[in-house]
C-alpha angles and dihedrals in degrees: 000000000000119000117204115205123203122240088250091055093047093049091044090053091048091051093048090049092049091050091050091048094050090051091053097043089049090055092045093051091049092053100047115124094193122063095217091054090046091051090052091049090049091052091050090047090053091048091050091051089052090051091048091050092049093050092046091053091047090052092045093049090052093048093248094118110034115196113187117212114261120242113252090238091057091048091052092048092050092047091051092046095052095040089054090050093054095057 
């Protein structure tokens, strides 16, 4: 029996996989005892973020991942909240 997946399903799976991978590589890089291994993990983590970003933009462009624009008031509130937390 052949299952045919839609483009939306394939891209959704790719995005979920990229998110899962970045979580794992982030943990791996934080737990490296050797700097050369950590540097390699950080490069892989960066590559995975690039892949995730590319898939996200593909999905967004095709209307598979709608992201409504934030209201300016909400942006200002979030900025103030996080700036206050960093001080």
